[in-house]
C-alpha positions as CSV (number, residue, x, y, z in Angstrom):
1,M,-13.8,13.3,-23.9
2,S,-16.7,13.2,-21.6
3,A,-20.0,14.8,-21.6
4,E,-19.0,17.6,-19.4
5,D,-16.6,18.5,-21.7
6,S,-18.7,18.4,-24.7
7,E,-21.7,20.2,-26.2
8,P,-25.2,18.3,-25.1
9,I,-26.3,16.3,-28.0
10,A,-29.7,14.6,-29.4
11,S,-30.4,12.7,-32.5
12,R,-33.1,11.0,-34.0
13,T,-34.4,8.9,-36.9
14,R,-36.3,10.2,-39.8
15,A,-37.4,6.8,-41.0
16,G,-40.1,6.4,-38.4
17,G,-37.3,4.6,-35.7
18,A,-37.4,5.7,-32.0
19,A,-35.2,8.2,-31.4
20,Y,-32.2,7.6,-28.8
21,G,-30.2,10.0,-27.4
22,P,-27.0,8.8,-27.1
23,S,-25.8,11.7,-24.5
24,A,-28.0,9.9,-21.8
25,V,-26.0,7.1,-22.4
26,F,-22.7,8.4,-22.4
27,D,-22.7,11.0,-19.9
28,D,-20.5,8.9,-17.6
29,V,-18.2,7.2,-20.6
30,D,-15.1,8.4,-21.7
31,D,-16.0,8.7,-25.8
32,D,-12.5,8.1,-27.2
33,D,-14.8,7.3,-30.4
34,M,-14.9,11.3,-31.2
35,D,-11.4,11.1,-32.3
36,F,-11.4,8.3,-34.6
37,E,-10.1,8.8,-38.2
38,P,-12.5,6.8,-40.7
39,A,-10.9,4.0,-43.0
40,T,-9.5,5.1,-46.2
41,D,-12.0,3.2,-48.2
42,G,-14.8,4.2,-45.7
43,T,-16.4,0.7,-44.8
44,E,-13.6,-1.2,-43.4
45,A,-11.9,-0.3,-40.2
46,S,-8.2,-0.7,-40.1
47,S,-6.6,-4.2,-39.9
48,Q,-4.2,-3.2,-37.6
49,D,-5.7,-1.5,-34.8
50,Y,-9.1,-3.4,-34.9
51,E,-9.9,-7.3,-35.3
52,E,-12.0,-7.8,-38.2
53,I,-15.8,-8.2,-38.1
54,D,-17.3,-11.0,-40.2
55,S,-19.0,-10.1,-43.5
56,D,-22.9,-10.8,-42.2
57,S,-22.2,-8.0,-39.8
58,D,-21.1,-5.5,-42.8
59,D,-24.1,-6.6,-44.7
60,A,-26.7,-5.8,-41.7
61,A,-25.0,-2.5,-41.4
62,E,-25.7,-1.7,-44.8
63,D,-29.2,-2.7,-44.3
64,L,-29.9,-1.2,-41.1
65,V,-29.2,2.1,-42.8
66,S,-30.3,1.5,-46.4
67,N,-33.3,3.7,-45.6
68,L,-32.1,5.7,-42.8
69,E,-31.0,9.5,-42.3
70,F,-30.1,10.6,-39.1
71,E,-30.2,14.6,-37.9
72,I,-27.7,15.5,-35.4
73,Q,-29.0,18.4,-33.5
74,V,-26.3,20.6,-31.4
75,A,-27.0,22.9,-28.6
76,D,-24.8,25.9,-27.5
77,D,-23.3,25.1,-23.9
78,S,-25.2,26.7,-20.5
79,E,-24.5,26.3,-17.1
80,E,-28.6,25.3,-16.6
81,G,-27.9,22.9,-19.8
82,R,-25.1,20.9,-17.9
83,E,-26.8,20.6,-14.9
84,G,-29.9,18.9,-16.5
85,G,-27.6,16.9,-18.4
86,E,-26.3,15.5,-15.3
87,D,-29.8,14.9,-14.1
88,D,-31.0,13.6,-16.4
89,A,-27.8,11.2,-16.9
90,E,-28.8,9.8,-13.6
91,E,-32.1,9.4,-14.3
92,A,-30.5,6.9,-17.0
93,E,-28.7,4.8,-14.9
94,D,-31.5,4.3,-12.7
95,A,-33.8,3.6,-15.3
96,D,-35.5,0.0,-15.8
97,D,-35.4,-0.7,-19.8
98,A,-34.8,1.0,-22.7
99,D,-38.0,3.6,-22.6
100,D,-37.2,5.2,-19.6
101,A,-33.9,6.4,-21.2
102,D,-35.6,7.6,-24.6
103,D,-38.2,9.6,-22.4
104,A,-35.4,10.9,-20.3
105,T,-33.4,12.0,-23.7
106,T,-36.9,13.4,-25.0
107,E,-36.9,15.5,-21.8
108,R,-32.9,16.3,-22.1
109,G,-33.4,17.6,-25.6
110,G,-36.7,19.9,-24.9
111,Q,-34.2,21.1,-22.2
112,T,-31.3,22.0,-24.1
113,G,-33.3,23.2,-27.0
114,R,-34.8,26.0,-24.7
115,Q,-31.4,27.0,-23.7
116,G,-29.5,27.7,-27.5
117,A,-30.3,27.9,-30.6
118,R,-30.2,24.4,-32.5
119,R,-28.1,23.7,-35.7
120,E,-29.0,20.8,-38.0
121,L,-26.6,18.7,-39.3
122,L,-27.8,16.3,-41.9
123,L,-26.0,12.7,-42.5
124,T,-26.0,10.4,-45.6
125,R,-26.4,7.1,-46.4
126,N,-22.7,6.9,-47.5
127,E,-21.7,9.1,-44.7
128,I,-23.3,6.8,-41.7
129,L,-21.6,4.0,-43.4
130,Q,-17.9,5.7,-43.3
131,L,-19.3,5.9,-39.5
132,L,-19.4,2.3,-39.1
133,G,-16.2,1.4,-40.7
134,H,-15.2,2.4,-37.1
135,A,-15.4,-1.4,-35.3
136,G,-16.7,-0.3,-32.3
137,L,-19.9,1.7,-33.6
138,R,-20.4,-0.9,-36.1
139,Q,-21.2,-3.5,-33.6
140,I,-23.7,-1.1,-31.9
141,F,-25.5,-0.8,-34.6
142,T,-25.3,-4.5,-36.4
143,Q,-27.1,-5.3,-33.2
144,H,-29.8,-3.3,-33.1
145,G,-32.3,-6.0,-34.5
146,S,-31.6,-8.0,-31.6
147,G,-32.3,-5.4,-28.4
148,R,-31.4,-2.5,-27.0
149,G,-30.2,-1.7,-23.5
150,L,-28.0,-0.4,-20.4
151,G,-25.6,-2.9,-19.2
152,T,-23.3,-1.3,-16.1
153,D,-21.3,-3.3,-13.7
154,D,-23.1,-4.0,-10.4
155,D,-19.7,-4.9,-8.7
156,N,-18.3,-1.4,-8.6
157,E,-21.0,1.4,-8.3
158,D,-17.7,3.4,-9.4
159,S,-17.1,2.1,-12.4
160,P,-18.1,3.8,-16.0
161,V,-21.3,2.8,-17.3
162,N,-20.8,0.0,-19.8
163,V,-23.3,0.7,-22.9
164,T,-24.3,-2.6,-25.0
165,Y,-27.3,-3.0,-27.2
166,G,-28.4,-6.6,-26.6
167,S,-25.6,-9.1,-26.3
168,P,-23.0,-8.8,-29.0
169,P,-20.8,-11.5,-29.6
170,R,-17.4,-11.4,-29.8
171,P,-16.0,-10.3,-33.6
172,K,-15.0,-13.5,-35.5
173,R,-11.6,-13.8,-36.6
174,R,-10.8,-14.9,-40.3
175,R,-9.5,-18.6,-40.0
176,G,-6.2,-18.9,-40.2
177,T,-4.5,-15.9,-38.5
178,G,-3.3,-14.9,-35.0
179,R,-0.2,-15.6,-33.2
180,C,-0.3,-19.2,-33.4
181,M,0.4,-19.1,-37.1
182,Y,3.7,-18.3,-36.4
183,P,6.6,-20.7,-36.6
184,S,7.1,-22.5,-33.7
185,I,10.0,-21.9,-31.6
186,P,12.6,-23.5,-31.4
187,S,13.1,-24.4,-35.1
188,E,13.7,-27.5,-36.5
189,A,15.2,-26.7,-39.8
190,G,17.5,-24.1,-37.2
191,K,19.4,-27.2,-35.4
192,E,19.8,-29.0,-38.0
193,L,21.8,-25.6,-39.1
194,M,23.1,-25.3,-35.8
195,Q,24.3,-29.3,-36.0
196,S,25.6,-29.2,-39.2
197,G,28.6,-27.1,-38.5
198,T,27.7,-24.3,-41.0
199,F,27.0,-21.8,-38.1
200,G,29.8,-22.4,-35.6
201,T,31.7,-25.7,-33.8
202,N,29.7,-27.6,-31.9
203,D,30.5,-29.3,-28.1
204,R,29.9,-32.9,-27.5
205,P,26.2,-33.4,-26.8
206,D,26.6,-35.0,-23.3
207,V,29.0,-31.8,-22.4
208,S,26.0,-29.8,-23.6
209,E,23.1,-30.6,-21.8
210,R,25.2,-30.7,-18.7
211,L,26.0,-26.7,-18.7
212,E,22.5,-25.9,-18.3
213,S,23.5,-22.6,-15.5
214,S,25.2,-20.1,-16.3
215,L,27.7,-20.9,-13.8
216,K,28.6,-23.8,-15.6
217,R,28.9,-22.3,-18.6
218,R,31.6,-19.8,-16.8
219,K,33.4,-22.7,-15.4
220,K,33.5,-24.7,-18.5
221,M,34.6,-21.5,-20.5
222,A,37.3,-20.7,-17.9
223,Y,38.1,-24.7,-18.0
224,Q,38.8,-24.2,-22.1
225,T,40.6,-21.1,-21.5
226,M,43.4,-23.0,-19.0
227,M,43.6,-25.9,-21.5
228,R,44.0,-23.7,-24.7
229,E,46.8,-21.3,-22.5
230,L,48.3,-24.7,-21.6
231,G,48.5,-26.2,-24.8
232,L,46.9,-29.4,-23.8
233,G,45.2,-31.4,-26.6
234,G,46.1,-31.6,-30.5
235,P,45.7,-28.6,-32.8
236,G,41.9,-29.7,-33.7
237,R,41.0,-29.3,-29.9
238,Q,42.6,-26.1,-29.6
239,R,40.9,-24.7,-32.5
240,S,37.7,-25.8,-31.0
241,S,38.7,-24.3,-27.5
242,N,38.8,-20.8,-29.0
243,K,35.7,-21.3,-31.1
244,F,33.5,-22.2,-28.1
245,I,35.2,-19.5,-25.9
246,A,34.2,-17.0,-28.8
247,Q,30.7,-18.7,-28.7
248,N,30.3,-17.5,-25.0
249,M,31.2,-13.7,-25.2
250,I,27.9,-11.7,-26.1
251,P,28.4,-8.1,-25.0
252,S,26.2,-7.1,-22.1
253,S,24.2,-4.6,-22.0
254,K,26.0,-2.4,-20.0
255,A,28.1,0.5,-22.5
256,D,31.6,0.9,-22.3
257,K,31.2,4.7,-24.1
258,I,28.0,6.5,-25.4
259,I,28.7,9.0,-28.3
260,N,26.2,11.8,-28.4
261,Y,25.2,13.3,-31.6
262,N,22.3,16.2,-32.2
263,A,21.1,14.6,-34.8
264,R,19.6,10.8,-35.1
265,C,22.0,8.3,-36.1
266,Y,20.7,5.9,-38.8
267,S,23.3,3.5,-39.3
268,G,27.2,2.6,-38.5
269,Q,29.4,-0.3,-39.2
270,F,32.5,-1.6,-38.5
271,S,35.3,-2.0,-41.6
272,D,36.0,-6.2,-42.5
273,D,39.6,-5.4,-40.6
274,G,37.8,-3.8,-37.6
275,N,40.1,-0.8,-38.1
276,F,37.5,1.5,-39.5
277,F,34.0,2.3,-38.0
278,F,31.5,4.7,-39.3
279,S,28.4,6.3,-38.3
280,C,25.6,8.3,-40.4
281,A,23.7,11.1,-39.1
282,Q,20.5,12.7,-39.9
283,D,22.5,16.3,-40.0
284,Y,24.2,14.5,-43.7
285,T,26.8,13.8,-42.1
286,V,29.1,10.6,-41.9
287,R,32.0,10.2,-39.1
288,M,34.8,8.2,-38.9
289,Y,36.5,6.6,-36.0
290,D,39.8,4.9,-35.8
291,T,38.9,1.5,-34.0
292,S,42.4,-0.1,-34.3
293,N,42.1,-0.7,-30.8
294,P,38.6,-1.3,-30.3
295,Y,38.8,-0.6,-26.9
296,S,40.4,3.0,-27.0
297,W,38.8,4.6,-30.2
298,R,40.0,7.7,-31.9
299,Y,38.3,10.6,-34.0
300,Y,39.4,10.4,-37.5
301,K,37.2,12.3,-39.8
302,Q,34.2,13.8,-41.1
303,V,32.3,13.9,-44.3
304,H,29.2,15.8,-45.5
305,H,26.7,15.2,-48.6
306,P,26.2,18.5,-50.1
307,Y,23.1,17.3,-51.8
308,G,21.5,16.0,-48.5
309,Q,17.5,15.5,-48.1
310,W,16.3,14.2,-45.2
311,T,18.9,12.1,-44.0
312,I,22.1,10.0,-45.0
313,T,20.1,6.9,-45.9
314,D,23.4,4.3,-46.5
315,A,27.1,3.8,-46.0
316,S,29.1,1.3,-47.8
317,L,33.1,1.5,-47.0
318,S,35.6,0.0,-50.3
319,P,37.5,-3.1,-49.3
320,D,40.6,-1.4,-48.9
321,N,38.7,1.2,-46.8
322,K,40.1,4.1,-49.0
323,F,36.6,5.4,-49.9
324,L,33.3,5.5,-48.3
325,A,30.0,5.9,-50.4
326,Y,27.2,7.5,-49.0
327,S,23.6,8.3,-50.2
328,T,20.6,10.5,-49.4
329,I,17.0,10.7,-50.5
330,G,18.2,11.9,-54.1
331,H,19.7,10.5,-57.4
332,I,23.4,11.5,-55.9
333,V,25.8,9.3,-54.3
334,C,28.9,10.6,-52.9
335,L,32.5,9.3,-52.5
336,A,34.8,10.4,-50.3
337,A,38.2,9.2,-49.5
338,T,38.7,8.2,-46.0
339,D,42.4,9.8,-45.5
340,P,42.1,12.3,-42.8
341,S,45.0,14.4,-44.9
342,E,42.2,14.5,-48.0
343,E,40.3,17.5,-48.0
344,T,38.7,17.8,-51.3
345,Q,35.5,17.5,-52.1
346,P,33.5,14.5,-52.3
347,Y,32.9,13.1,-55.9
348,A,29.3,13.0,-57.3
349,L,28.1,10.4,-58.6
350,N,24.6,10.0,-60.8
351,I,23.7,6.8,-59.4
352,M,20.2,6.9,-61.9
353,D,22.7,8.0,-65.1
354,M,22.7,5.3,-68.1
355,G,24.4,7.8,-70.3
356,G,22.5,9.2,-72.9
357,R,19.0,10.4,-73.3
358,E,18.3,6.9,-71.6
359,G,18.9,8.1,-68.0
360,Q,17.8,11.6,-68.3
361,G,14.6,12.1,-65.7
362,W,15.0,9.4,-63.8
363,H,16.7,11.1,-61.0
364,R,13.9,13.6,-60.9
365,F,11.7,10.8,-58.9
366,G,13.6,8.8,-57.1
367,G,15.9,8.3,-54.2
368,V,18.6,5.9,-53.0
369,W,17.8,3.9,-50.2
370,S,20.9,1.7,-49.9
371,V,24.0,1.6,-51.7
372,R,26.8,-1.4,-51.4
373,F,30.5,-1.6,-52.9
374,S,31.5,-4.8,-54.5
375,G,33.9,-7.5,-53.4
376,D,36.1,-5.6,-55.7
377,G,35.5,-2.4,-55.4
378,R,35.0,-1.3,-58.9
379,E,31.1,-1.1,-59.0
380,L,28.4,0.3,-56.6
381,V,25.0,-1.6,-56.3
382,A,22.0,0.6,-55.0
383,G,18.1,0.4,-54.4
384,T,15.7,3.1,-55.1
385,S,12.5,4.6,-54.2
386,A,11.4,4.7,-58.3
387,G,11.4,0.5,-58.1
388,P,14.8,0.2,-60.1
389,V,18.2,-1.5,-59.0
390,Y,21.1,0.4,-60.6
391,V,25.0,-0.9,-61.0
392,Y,27.3,1.9,-61.0
393,D,30.3,1.5,-62.6
394,I,33.1,4.0,-60.3
395,E,35.8,4.2,-62.9
396,A,33.1,4.5,-66.0
397,R,31.0,7.4,-63.7
398,K,27.8,5.8,-65.2
399,S,25.3,3.1,-64.4
400,V,25.9,-0.2,-66.9
401,L,22.7,-2.0,-65.4
402,R,19.0,-1.1,-64.4
403,L,17.3,-4.3,-62.9
404,R,13.2,-3.8,-63.3
405,G,11.6,-6.5,-61.4
406,H,10.0,-4.6,-58.3
407,T,6.8,-3.0,-58.3
408,N,7.6,-0.8,-55.1
409,D,10.7,0.7,-53.2
410,V,13.9,-1.3,-53.0
411,N,14.8,-0.7,-49.0
412,A,18.0,-3.0,-49.4
413,V,20.4,-4.3,-51.8
414,C,23.9,-6.4,-51.5
415,F,26.0,-8.6,-53.3
416,G,25.9,-12.5,-52.8
417,D,29.6,-13.4,-52.4
418,K,32.5,-10.6,-52.1
419,S,34.7,-12.6,-54.3
420,S,32.5,-12.2,-57.3
421,P,30.1,-9.0,-58.8
422,H,27.5,-11.4,-60.8
423,I,24.8,-12.5,-57.9
424,L,22.7,-9.6,-56.5
425,Y,20.2,-9.4,-53.6
426,S,17.4,-6.8,-53.5
427,G,14.4,-6.7,-51.0
428,S,11.3,-4.1,-51.5
429,D,8.3,-3.0,-50.0
430,D,6.6,-5.3,-52.6
431,T,7.5,-7.9,-49.6
432,T,9.6,-9.9,-52.3
433,L,13.4,-10.8,-52.2
434,K,15.2,-11.1,-55.7
435,V,17.9,-13.0,-56.8
436,W,19.8,-11.7,-59.9
437,D,22.7,-13.2,-62.0
438,R,24.3,-10.6,-63.8
439,R,25.7,-13.9,-66.4
440,S,22.3,-14.6,-67.3
441,M,20.6,-11.3,-67.7
442,G,19.4,-11.9,-71.5
443,D,15.6,-10.9,-71.0
444,G,16.3,-8.9,-67.8
445,R,14.8,-10.7,-65.5
446,E,15.6,-12.4,-61.8
447,A,16.9,-15.6,-61.7
448,G,14.8,-16.5,-58.7
449,V,12.4,-14.9,-55.7
450,F,12.3,-15.5,-52.0
451,M,8.7,-15.0,-50.9
452,G,7.8,-15.6,-47.2
453,H,7.2,-12.1,-45.4
454,T,3.8,-10.4,-45.4
455,E,5.0,-7.0,-45.3
456,G,8.1,-4.9,-46.6
457,I,11.2,-5.8,-46.2
458,T,13.6,-3.3,-44.3
459,Y,17.0,-4.6,-44.5
460,V,19.4,-7.8,-46.5
461,D,22.4,-9.3,-45.6
462,S,24.4,-11.9,-47.5
463,K,26.6,-14.5,-45.0
464,G,29.1,-13.9,-47.6
465,D,29.4,-17.8,-49.2
466,G,26.6,-17.8,-52.1
467,R,24.2,-19.4,-50.3
468,Y,22.5,-17.9,-46.9
469,I,21.0,-14.4,-47.3
470,L,19.1,-12.8,-44.0
471,S,16.4,-10.3,-44.2
472,N,14.3,-7.9,-42.0
473,G,10.5,-7.6,-42.7
474,K,8.0,-5.3,-41.3
475,D,5.7,-7.9,-40.4
476,Q,8.0,-7.9,-37.2
477,T,10.1,-11.3,-38.5
478,M,13.3,-11.7,-39.5
479,K,14.2,-14.4,-42.1
480,L,16.9,-16.8,-43.2
481,W,17.0,-18.2,-46.7
482,D,19.1,-20.6,-48.2
483,L,19.5,-20.0,-52.3
484,R,18.9,-23.7,-53.3
485,R,15.3,-23.1,-52.1
486,M,14.1,-20.3,-54.3
487,M,11.1,-19.6,-56.0
488,S,11.5,-19.9,-59.9
489,R,10.4,-16.8,-61.6
490,E,7.8,-18.8,-63.6
491,K,6.2,-19.8,-60.4
492,A,6.5,-16.5,-58.8
493,D,5.0,-15.1,-61.7
494,T,1.7,-16.8,-61.0
495,I,1.6,-15.4,-57.2
496,D,0.3,-12.1,-56.3
497,P,2.2,-10.8,-53.3
498,E,-0.3,-8.4,-52.7
499,E,-2.7,-10.9,-51.7
500,F,-0.5,-11.8,-48.8
501,T,-0.1,-7.8,-47.0
502,T,-2.1,-5.8,-45.3
503,N,0.4,-3.1,-46.3
504,F,0.9,-2.3,-43.0
505,D,2.5,1.4,-42.2
506,Y,5.2,0.5,-39.7
507,R,5.9,4.4,-39.0
508,Y,2.7,4.9,-36.9
509,P,1.2,2.0,-35.0
510,P,2.0,-0.9,-33.4
511,Y,1.8,-4.1,-35.3
512,D,-1.4,-6.5,-34.6
513,E,-0.1,-10.0,-34.5
514,D,-3.7,-11.2,-33.8
515,S,-4.0,-10.2,-37.8
516,Y,-1.0,-12.2,-38.8
517,R,-1.8,-14.2,-41.6
518,P,1.1,-17.0,-42.7
519,H,2.2,-16.4,-46.3
520,K,0.9,-19.6,-48.4
521,H,4.3,-20.0,-50.5
522,D,6.7,-18.9,-47.3
523,C,10.1,-20.9,-48.8
524,S,12.2,-19.7,-45.7
525,L,14.3,-21.4,-43.9
526,V,14.3,-19.9,-40.2
527,T,11.9,-17.3,-39.2
528,F,13.1,-15.3,-36.4
529,R,10.6,-13.2,-34.3
530,G,10.6,-11.0,-31.1
531,H,12.0,-7.6,-32.0
532,K,9.8,-4.8,-33.4
533,V,10.3,-3.3,-37.0
534,L,8.7,-0.3,-36.4
535,K,9.4,3.7,-36.9
536,T,11.9,3.4,-39.4
537,L,13.9,0.4,-41.6
538,I,16.0,-1.8,-39.0
539,R,18.7,-3.8,-39.8
540,C,19.8,-6.9,-39.4
541,H,23.2,-9.1,-39.6
542,F,25.1,-12.4,-39.7
543,S,27.4,-12.5,-36.9
544,P,31.2,-12.5,-37.9
545,P,33.1,-15.5,-38.2
546,N,36.1,-14.9,-36.3
547,S,34.5,-13.5,-32.8
548,T,31.4,-15.2,-32.5
549,D,32.4,-18.7,-35.3
550,S,29.2,-17.0,-36.9
551,R,27.4,-18.8,-34.4
552,Y,24.4,-16.2,-34.4
553,V,22.2,-13.7,-36.3
554,Y,21.4,-10.0,-34.5
555,T,19.0,-7.0,-35.6
556,G,18.4,-4.0,-33.9
557,S,14.6,-3.1,-32.5
558,S,12.5,-0.2,-32.0
559,D,12.1,-0.9,-28.3
560,G,15.5,0.1,-27.9
561,S,17.1,-3.5,-27.6
562,V,19.7,-5.4,-30.1
563,Y,18.3,-9.3,-30.1
564,V,21.1,-12.0,-30.6
565,Y,19.6,-15.2,-32.2
566,N,20.9,-18.4,-32.5
567,L,20.1,-20.4,-35.2
568,D,17.2,-22.0,-34.4
569,A,15.3,-19.0,-33.7
570,T,15.3,-18.5,-29.7
571,I,16.9,-15.5,-28.3
572,A,21.0,-16.3,-27.3
573,G,21.1,-12.4,-26.2
574,K,19.6,-8.9,-25.5
575,I,21.2,-6.4,-25.0
576,G,19.5,-3.0,-23.2
577,V,20.7,0.1,-25.1
578,L,17.6,2.1,-23.8
579,D,18.8,0.8,-20.0
580,A,22.0,1.7,-20.8
581,T,21.5,5.3,-22.1
582,R,18.1,6.5,-20.2
583,N,18.5,9.8,-18.6
584,T,22.1,10.4,-19.7
585,R,21.2,13.9,-21.4
586,S,19.7,16.6,-19.8
587,R,16.3,17.3,-21.3
588,D,17.0,20.8,-21.3
589,E,20.1,20.7,-22.8
590,A,19.4,18.0,-25.0
591,A,16.1,20.2,-26.5
592,E,18.4,23.2,-27.1
593,D,21.2,20.8,-29.3
594,T,18.5,18.9,-30.8
595,Y,19.2,19.3,-34.9
596,G,15.7,20.1,-35.4
597,Y,13.2,17.0,-35.9
598,E,10.8,15.5,-33.7
599,F,9.4,12.3,-33.8
600,F,6.5,11.1,-34.9
601,G,3.5,12.2,-32.4
602,G,6.5,13.0,-30.2
603,G,7.6,16.6,-28.9
604,G,10.0,15.1,-26.2
605,G,7.6,14.0,-23.7
606,H,9.7,10.9,-22.4
607,W,13.2,9.2,-23.4
608,S,12.7,6.6,-25.8
609,T,15.2,4.7,-28.2
610,C,15.0,3.0,-31.1
611,V,18.1,0.7,-32.1
612,R,18.2,1.1,-36.1
613,D,21.4,-0.7,-36.5
614,A,24.4,-2.5,-34.8
615,S,27.4,-3.9,-35.8
616,W,29.6,-6.7,-34.1
617,H,33.5,-6.6,-34.6
618,P,35.2,-8.9,-36.6
619,S,38.1,-10.0,-34.0
620,A,36.5,-8.7,-30.4
621,P,33.5,-9.1,-28.7
622,I,32.0,-5.6,-29.2
623,I,29.1,-4.9,-30.4
624,A,28.5,-1.1,-31.7
625,A,25.1,-0.1,-31.9
626,T,23.4,3.1,-33.8
627,S,20.0,4.2,-32.4
628,W,17.6,7.2,-32.4
629,N,17.9,8.0,-28.8
630,G,17.1,11.0,-26.2
631,W,13.7,12.7,-25.4
632,G,11.5,11.8,-28.0
633,S,13.8,9.9,-29.5
634,Q,15.0,13.5,-31.2
635,Q,18.7,12.8,-31.1
636,G,21.1,10.1,-31.7
637,T,23.6,7.7,-30.1
638,C,26.4,5.4,-31.1
639,T,26.8,2.9,-28.0
640,V,29.5,0.3,-27.6
641,H,29.2,-2.4,-25.5
642,T,31.5,-5.3,-24.2
643,W,31.5,-8.9,-23.0
644,N,32.1,-8.5,-19.3
645,D,31.1,-11.6,-18.4
646,G,27.9,-10.4,-17.1
647,M,29.8,-7.7,-14.7
648,D,27.9,-4.5,-14.1
649,D,31.2,-2.6,-14.2
650,D,34.9,-3.5,-14.5
651,E,38.2,-2.1,-12.6
652,G,39.8,-1.3,-15.2
653,E,40.3,2.7,-16.7
654,P,38.3,4.5,-18.0
655,S,35.1,3.4,-16.3
656,M,32.6,2.1,-18.0
657,G,29.5,4.2,-19.1
658,R,31.5,7.6,-20.3
659,T,29.1,10.0,-22.0
660,L,31.1,11.6,-25.3
661,N,30.2,13.6,-28.1
662,A,30.8,13.1,-31.9
663,Q,34.5,14.0,-31.5
664,L,35.1,11.5,-28.6
665,D,35.3,14.7,-26.1
666,D,34.0,13.6,-22.2
667,M,30.7,16.0,-22.0
668,N,30.7,15.2,-18.2
669,A,34.4,16.5,-17.7
670,P,35.0,19.9,-16.0
671,A,36.3,22.3,-18.5
672,S,39.9,24.0,-18.0
673,T,37.9,27.1,-17.3
674,G,35.2,27.2,-14.9
675,G,34.7,24.3,-14.5
676,R,31.7,24.3,-17.3
677,S,30.2,20.9,-18.7
678,Y,30.3,20.5,-22.4
679,F,26.4,21.0,-22.5
680,T,27.4,24.8,-20.9
681,R,30.2,25.4,-22.9
682,T,28.5,24.1,-26.3
683,R,25.3,26.6,-25.2
684,L,27.9,29.2,-24.4
685,R,29.7,28.9,-27.9
686,R,26.5,29.3,-29.7
687,A,25.3,32.0,-27.9
688,L,28.5,34.3,-28.7
689,F,29.4,33.2,-31.7
690,G,26.7,31.4,-33.5
691,D,28.7,28.0,-33.8
692,D,26.6,24.9,-34.5
693,D,29.1,22.1,-33.5
């Protein structure tokens, strides 16, 4: 806010100090400090938005204002007052020292006082300290003792006035923080994993060193394909060739198809056999597709959550693909049949009902953030906002186990091994990942704890071998864990997780990497970074064994991409969903079809994409990414990306980049009557019949 758009302001001290005239100094400066929000504790600036100031500066600020009381006088606006203010600003710029600036301020205060009635506003010591919570103001006042003066850019007369009080040194950062404190990339532990054979087959070292360029890699892949087709080499060499080919087939950014929804898309996953895909949207609807031919999808069925609150938070498919469990921010988890001929209402499961009085009342205060089927399909595990983890017996229609160990929301849960329901993992906003063994639950405590994230955990995935776990965190890192390295609960009890967290609110500001402080008790194996975990609970996964040889881990990102990482934390590929979908929907039509939610601070000003989830097909080089997408991220998409050997297009039919609706109808194809597009037909249908798609 510039001085020309604001009322003239004068201020002075009552403690015998000289009067300062901020208006004479800041007339030509864009004063962004007028819009700041004070820190919640009243003394400290937000650690995400500003660098930390040395504690000595805080003490100096308190000493400065301990005996001061400010009086701010505000005069009504007028044309003469503004002209006088501009003249005085020029005098201040030409002043040789601070006394001239003070004189100009005094004269200006007299002029404005004659133009309008004055109003006095008294600030107490606590209110001044609250203002000093802003880093910029604190620097100005703490340097008061070293003199005050005006500094200008002599090299550029048109540049704004640079105001400095003395020569304040650069604020000191806390020792042991900053980007340099992140684990190094590539990770040495990750390299050992890649060479171990647990995460994919390795080529001969001499061959790998020679394959530096992408052209050489393609030639190598063509050679392996030829060897496979000719049947040359022994059975072991044939298997290795197949695995090497799969490792190189990372899908491209160009989308085969773009499925559009009129609400944000929160998650989407292929079934274990690849014949089924479901997507969850904010309109409380789960849509199902037949993907038995992964290159030609067919719309299958959709089910709704009758007790939906805000969105569908999670969904899980039973091992036999017959049932789908899906949750919302409430205590009811719905269980629906996937058979399209089955039209009955879904079963409502009170996930927090322990039976009898023990379970009463819990559902009033908790919502389900995560839900997963057990490997035998008989149980569900759920993480809740109330804190506990529940294990629900589907046949008995009640929860048989409640695990209390987290002190904050449990955002993600999963079973450790698909062949056994005994091991459970849970990730929470208390920054810990806990391991539960149902065979030794006599005291109701966890079997062990993983520590290393400095902010809340957004998702947890198991490799399915009972050993490796993957997690995403609000500290903008993804971590790989080994069950053999978990911390005992006795040691974990002596550590306060709150000591290492800033309680970063991932929904609004960007994460300040300069304030990052590593966890002293980090027991993770590999740390991956580069993606953005902002705006929502973004998910991560292990790549499947058949289509990728278990070579990678991958995650969504709020910058509109899917990041594919090697196990040594280097980036193997990046799928640009934002680039593939940008401006694929009309601004006017998209706003008209919006389900009714606005992005934080949004309003639909620009096209933005946040990839919340992604799923790699188990037997084909295909990734389906589900995203908040569109103008202001107010809508959703599911984009299907296939491996295309780096080409922007192919010669097959249908062409790449098709825009489809939720039922897989082509949105750009002319209608049979009148040649109207899908958008126009939808608008006319709603106007005539009140249809809501």
